[in-house]
C-alpha positions as CSV (number, residue, x, y, z in Angstrom):
1,M,12.9,-27.2,-31.7
2,R,14.9,-28.0,-28.7
3,N,13.8,-27.9,-25.1
4,P,14.7,-24.5,-23.5
5,Q,15.2,-26.3,-20.2
6,Q,18.1,-28.0,-21.8
7,Y,20.0,-24.7,-22.1
8,F,18.4,-22.9,-19.1
9,P,17.5,-25.6,-16.6
10,A,16.7,-23.0,-13.8
11,A,14.2,-21.2,-16.1
12,G,11.7,-24.0,-15.9
13,A,12.1,-24.5,-12.2
14,D,11.8,-20.7,-11.6
15,H,8.6,-20.6,-13.6
16,L,7.1,-23.5,-11.7
17,R,8.1,-21.9,-8.3
18,Q,6.5,-18.6,-9.3
19,A,3.3,-20.4,-10.3
20,R,3.2,-22.3,-7.1
21,L,3.7,-19.1,-5.0
22,F,1.0,-17.3,-7.0
23,R,-1.5,-20.2,-6.3
24,S,-0.6,-20.3,-2.7
25,R,-1.1,-16.6,-2.3
26,A,-4.4,-16.8,-4.1
27,V,-5.6,-19.6,-1.8
28,S,-4.4,-17.6,1.3
29,M,-6.2,-14.5,0.2
30,A,-9.4,-16.4,-0.5
31,A,-9.3,-17.9,2.9
32,A,-8.7,-14.5,4.5
33,V,-11.6,-13.0,2.6
34,G,-13.7,-16.0,3.9
35,R,-12.8,-15.0,7.4
36,G,-13.8,-11.4,6.8
37,R,-10.4,-9.9,6.4
38,K,-9.7,-7.2,3.9
39,S,-6.5,-6.5,2.0
40,G,-5.0,-3.2,1.0
41,R,-4.6,0.1,2.8
42,R,-7.1,1.0,5.5
43,E,-9.5,3.8,4.6
44,I,-9.1,7.0,6.6
45,S,-11.8,9.6,7.1
46,T,-11.4,13.4,6.9
47,G,-12.2,13.7,10.6
48,H,-9.3,11.5,11.6
49,A,-6.9,13.1,14.1
50,K,-3.9,12.9,11.8
51,V,-5.8,14.5,8.9
52,E,-7.0,17.3,11.2
53,G,-3.4,17.8,12.6
54,T,-2.0,17.9,9.0
55,R,-4.5,20.6,8.1
56,D,-3.7,22.6,11.2
57,F,0.1,22.4,10.7
58,K,-0.2,23.2,7.0
59,A,-2.1,26.3,7.9
60,Q,0.9,27.2,10.1
61,S,3.1,26.9,6.9
62,L,5.1,23.9,8.1
63,A,6.9,21.8,5.5
64,P,5.4,18.4,4.8
65,A,8.5,16.6,6.1
66,D,8.2,18.6,9.4
67,I,4.5,17.8,9.6
68,G,5.3,14.1,9.2
69,K,7.7,14.2,12.1
70,V,5.2,15.9,14.3
71,I,2.3,13.5,13.6
72,D,4.5,10.5,13.3
73,A,3.8,9.8,9.6
74,C,5.9,9.7,6.4
75,R,6.0,12.6,4.0
76,R,4.0,10.7,1.5
77,A,1.2,10.1,4.0
78,V,1.1,13.9,4.7
79,Y,0.5,14.5,1.0
80,R,-2.2,11.8,1.0
81,Y,-3.9,13.4,4.0
82,L,-3.7,16.9,2.3
83,S,-5.2,15.5,-0.9
84,L,-7.9,13.7,1.0
85,E,-8.8,17.0,2.7
86,S,-8.9,19.0,-0.6
87,S,-10.9,16.3,-2.5
88,S,-13.6,16.2,0.2
89,L,-14.1,19.9,-0.1
90,V,-15.0,19.7,-3.8
């Protein structure tokens, strides 16, 4: 069987570059965890001002896009805040 790098020389280099990036990210994340840093989205409580505002504006029958403009958040965040509110009531 022939060497695939003979036909696709960039494929081997790309694989090595991806592996090197993966290792460096893993090392960076491990160092950050060691310093007490967390990754991912921050948790938000149901008592947060934006969640409360979302609930109030939804009670006034505003559309999610309009609520997002008022509280300075994207529409997806508005849906997240509304689902957070409803899941905590259950």
